[in-house]
N, C-alpha and C positions, 0 to 999 in steps of 0.2 A: 670208374664205378664206385658207387658208396653204398657201404653195407650199412645196415640199419637194423640195431638189435630190436628197435622199438617195434618194425614191420614184421619182422621175424615172431616176435612174442604176439601179435595180433592175429597172423596166421596160426599160430598153436594154439591160440584161444578158442578160434572160430573153429577149427577143426575137432576140438574136443567137445564142443557145445552140439548137440542134435546130432549125433553121430550117425544115427539110423535115417535121418533125413537127408542127409548129405551123402549118403552110403548110396540111398536109392536113385538119388540124383545122379549120382557118379555112375552106375550100373546103366540108367537110362543112356547118360552120355556114350556109353559104349556102343549102344545101338544106333544113336545118332552118327557117332562117329565112323561107323561102319558103312551108312547109308551116304554121306558126305565123302568118304572114299571113292566109292563106287561111280557117284556122281560126278565127282571130279575126273576121273578117268573118260567117261562119257563124254562129259563136256569138251574135253581137248580133242578127243577122235572123232567126235562127231563133227566139231567145228574142221578140223584136219580135212575130213572128209568133204567138207562143202567147199573147200577152195578148189576143187577137181571138178565139181559139180557146176555147169554154165550157169544157172540158177540158185546155187548152192547160197548165195550171200552168207559168206563166212562173216564172223564177227571179228575185228583185227583184236590181236593180242600183242600188247605191247608193254617193255618195261620202263617203269618209272623213271625218267631222266629228268630231274630239276632244269627248267630253262629251254627244254627240248620237246618232250612228250607230255611233259607235265608245265602250264606255263607259271610263271612266278607268283601271280595275284592267287593262285589256289594254293601255295604253301603253307601261308598260317593255318588253313582250314586242315590242310593234309597233316602237318603234325601235329595238331593238337587232338585229331581224331586218330592219329597212328600211337599217340602216346596211351591214350585212353584203352585203346584196343591191346596193345601190349601187356598193359600193367592188368588188365582184368584176365587176360589169357596166362601170364605166368603167374599169378595170384590163386588163379581155380587151380594150376598145377601144384601147387604149396598144400592149398587146402586139402586136396585129393591124396595128397602124399602124408600129410598129417593123420587123414582120418585112416588110412592103411598101414599107419605105425612104421612110416617111412621119415626118419627124422630129416628137419630141415636144416642145412649146415648154416646156410646164410641166406638173407633177401635183402633186396634194396633198391636204389635207382640207378641206371646207367646211361651212359652218353655215348653217342659213336658220330663224329663230326657234328652234324645239326640233328640228328635223331635222337630221340629220349625215351626210354622206357621202364621197364621195371626187369627185375630177374628173381628167380628163385633156384637155389640150389640144394637138389635133394644129397642125400648122403647115396652113392653110387653103390656101394658094397651092401648096403641094406637093400637097396632097391632090385640088385639081381639076385638076392635071395628072396624077395618077396614072391607070392603066389603070383601065376600068368594073368589071375582075374584082377588082382591088385595093379599089376603092371599095366593092364588095359586101361583100367579106370583113371589111372594118373595121367596116362598119355593123352586120353580122351578127353580129359577136363578142358584144356584149354580151349579147341576146336568148338567143342559142344555149348561153352559158355558164350563164345564168340557168335554162335548161332542164335542163342536165346538173345543177345544183345542185339542181333540184326532186327529180329523181330520185335522187339521192343522198341526200336527206333522206328519200324516201320509203322508201327501203332502209334507213336508218337506225332510222326509228321501227319499221319490219317487225321488224328485228332484235334492237332492244334492248329494247323492251316487250312484254310478254304479249299474246296474242291475244284473251283473254277479261278482263271485266272483274271485280275481286275486291272491288268495294264501291264506295258512291256519293261523289262528289266534292262537296264544299261550293263553289260557284264564288263564291257570293254571298250575304250575308245583308243583309236588310231591316232598316234602323236603327230601334231602338225594338221589334222582331217579337221574338216569343218565342222565337225560337231564339237571337237575341242577347241577351236577358234572361238566358237559361239559362247561356250561357257558351258556346255554340257558335262555332267562329271560321271564318274564309274559309280553303280549303285543308285544313279536316279532312277525313279519310275515316271515313264512317260504315260499319262492317263489320256491324254486328246493331241491330235493334229488338226490345227486351223479350225477349231471347234468343234471336229467331229469325234465322237469317243472311240478311243481304240482300248481292247480289252485283253487281245492276245497278239502272237506274232502273226498270225493268218489276218487279222483285222488289218494290220500294219503293211504287209505285203499286199493286201489287196486292195487299199487305198492309194499305193504307189502305182499299184497298177491302171486300176478304174480312172484315177485322175490324171494320168498320162505324166506323171512328173519327171522332168528331164533335169539336166546338168544346168545350173545357174539358178533355177527356181529356189525361193524362199517359201519355207515353211514353219508355222509355230509350233512348236512342241511344248504341250503342257505339263509341268511336273509337280510334284509337291512343293518344290522349292519358288518356282518361279515361270513365266513364260520365256521361253526361248526362241530366238529366231534362227534357224540354220538354212544355208544356202547348198543345194543339193549337189553332188559332185559324180564325176565318173570314175569307176574303178578301173584302174589300168590294166585288172588283169583280165576281167570277163566283160568290161566295157560297159557294163549296166550300170544304173543311175545308185551312188551309194551316198553315207552320210558318215562314215569313217565310224561305225559302230559294230559292238558286237552284242545282241540282245537275245532273250528269251522270256516266258512268261512269268508274271510275278504274282505269286500266290500270298494273300494278305493272312495274318492271324485272325482266327474265328474271334475272338474276343480280345478285349486291350490292347488292340493296334495303336503303338505308341508314335512309332514313326516307321517308314519303309528302311532306314538303314539297320535299327532293330531287328526289323522282322526279316530282311535279307542275310545278315550276317547269322542268327539263328536256324534261317533255311538251309544255308549253305554248309555250315556246321553239320548240322544232323545228319544232310544228304552225303558228306563224305563219311559220318559216321556209320551209315548203311552201307555204303560201297565197300568200305575197308572192312566193317566186319564181315560182311557177307562173302567177301573175296579170300579173308583169311581163314574164315572158318570152313571153306569149302577145300580152298587149295593147299592149306596147310594138312590136308589128311591125304595128298596126292603120296604115294609110296617112292617119295624121293629124297636122298639125304640134302639138307638136314631136316627136313618137315616132320611133324611128328607122326606123318600117316606112315614112313619107311619104320620106325621102332614098332608103330602099331601091326604092322603085316610080319615083321621080324619075330617079334615075341607071339604073335598067333600062331607061326609057322614051327617055332621052336622044337615044340614036344611031338611035332606032327612029320616034320620031315628030319627024319633023324641023319640022313647022309645029303651030302651035295645042298647044303642049306647055305653055305658061301655062295655059291655058284647062283643057286637061286634068288639070292639078295641081290647080285650083281646084277643079274638079268632084269629083275624088274626096276632097280633104279636106272639103268639104261634105257629100257623102254618108254619110261616118265620123262625123262630128259629128252629122250628124241621128242615126245609129245609136245613138250614146251617149245623146244628150239625150233622143229618144224613150223609151229603155229606162228612162232615171232618171225621167222626168216620169210614164212610167206606172207605174212602181213606186210612186211618191209618190201617185198617184191611187188605184192597187188597195191599197197596205199603208200607207201612210204614212211617214214617217221611222223605219224599224225597224233595230234595232241591228245589227252584225254578229255 
């Protein structure tokens, strides 16, 4: 943990300028945070019900386990996006605290194993003495900022990238598979096969089916680097024809397309940024310790529930923990440890 006086001073200066503007945004953040809290509970409860409906199509809920549920090639994007989201989340708390006259004791950068992010440490005694509305504004600032970040990233994705795929992106290659042996590389973009234009993954699958491609046949994959001749092989698990590749649609930049490598990395980073910011914004407001939603509910009820507040707090923590635990357990039972 590295405490930065400069970072603390920056947060102090920001919170002291345009206070009416920041306070208005923080007040709106309370409404957004409450909405996200309700949505997080509904999301998990509704998904749990779908596990018990024959045609429910429940979405898998999986923990992030590097190398197991999170393939290793996603790690750079995940860590870069997570670092930005954590920094903006914590600094939003710091700015909101400064607006509400709650001093910031320290701020800086922290690391835990391979995770990096930021931290803001408000004066806990001053925070406890602050009004309920001040506490709620400070707590809500983190998730509401993440929600705004999510919406901005979605706008960037829509504005920067073409809406239609122009080829298939090679996301992964099986070691010692036919594609790897032929020289196809991760992040290559295939634009044609045997001279036939391929724009989407559906085009690729349709070509394989219509031409009756079988194991042993050779195909010429046209990429931006070169034409690569690949021999089809048989997938030992499914028995279907395979090339030892994991692929998806490729969406080029609308303007200034430099190279697929630049486009792919920007696209992947922004996708992870949207995924993490959206998930953190919503799930962080779940009333479960140590999420912000737990304190949000506690301070909301503190002056309303005079008696049995401790029992109420334990109750909603148990309910929310059960929602997450059951979703993860049923995901494992129905789908196994599937990758993200």
